[in-house]
Structures are given as structure tokens and as C-alpha cells.
N, C-alpha and C positions, 0 to 999 in steps of 0.2 A: 688804153683806153678803151677800143671798140670789147677787147675781152671780158674789161671789165663791168662793161656797161650789160654785155651777150650772159657775165654770168647771172648777175642778176638779176635781170628778166628772166632766166631759169628756174630764177631758188625763188622769184616773186610768186612766176604763174606752178610749179610745182607744193608753195604752201597757199595759194589755192586752192587749189584741186584738192588736194588733202581734206579744207576746212568744210570742201563743198560736199566733199566723200560721201561726206557718213549720217546727211539727211538726202529722204529722197519728194518730193512731190505726192504721195500716195497722205489722202488725208487720214488725219487719226483714228481711232476707230473708238474714241470714246468721245473727243467733240469738234469732231470732225475738220479742226484747223490744218494746217500744211506749214512749211516741211515738217514729214516725219521719219523719225529713225526708225526701220526697220531693226524687230527682235523675233528667233526666231522659237516657237512651241517648238515642246518633246517630241509633236508626230510631223513635224519639219516644216510644216505650213508657213506663214507671215505675219506676222502683227506687229501693223504701222504705228507710234506712239511722239506727240509731238514732246515740246518738251519741258509745256508745262505739266502736263499728267505726267509724265517720269519722276517730275524733280519733287513734288509733292505729296506728302501720302498720303496712298487713298483707305488708310483705316479713320487715323486721328487728325490728317487735317493739319497740324502745326506745324508739325519736323519737314527737315529734307527730306525727303526718299532716298536714304542708301542702299538700298536690296529690292529686289522684286523676283517673284518667283509664280508659276503657273497656277492658277485656280480652273475653278468652272468658267468663272469671266474673262478670262483667259490670262493677261502679265495683270498681275494688280504690283505697284509700287511703294513701299511700306521704308517707314525708317527702324534704324536697327529693333525697339523698346516693339515698334508693332510686329515685326517679323518673329523676336522671340514670342512673342504668344500665341503668333499666328500658324508655327511651324511647329509647335509642342505635338 
């Protein structure tokens, strides 16, 4: 019984650490909310963007963002249609 409880505790702690390791307390570069996720730019510098800003298309605002690319504004999150238009 002790081994089973210990194994469950270890699995729980690993799951919690995996879920929290993806986010940081840095403010989002667009809205200043946190937690945010770190994205690397081509020059190696870090950009922090929250879940809300990274999941909405920044060009049309209607669809769920599925792709991102780097522009003069930083990392831009867009839906498939806007990505095709922006990267032509």
C-alpha cells in the first residue's frame, strides 16, 4: 500500500511540474498579463506572450491562432488564412 501511494504521489508531482514548467511569471509583451510562455526570436532574445494573446488571431481577431511568425512587432499569432496572406 505504501509503494502504491508513493508511486501516485510521484506521478502527481511530475504532472504538476510538467504543467507549470511551460509558463513563467513574466508579463505578456502585448497586454502585461501573466503567466506567459517564452518564445525565442531569431536573434535569440526572449519574448513573453500570455495564453489569450497567443490563441487569438492578431490580424482578423476572429479565428483561433494556429501559427506564429516573427515581424517588426515581435512574435505575431495568426490563423491559417491570415498566415497564408501574411507570408506570401
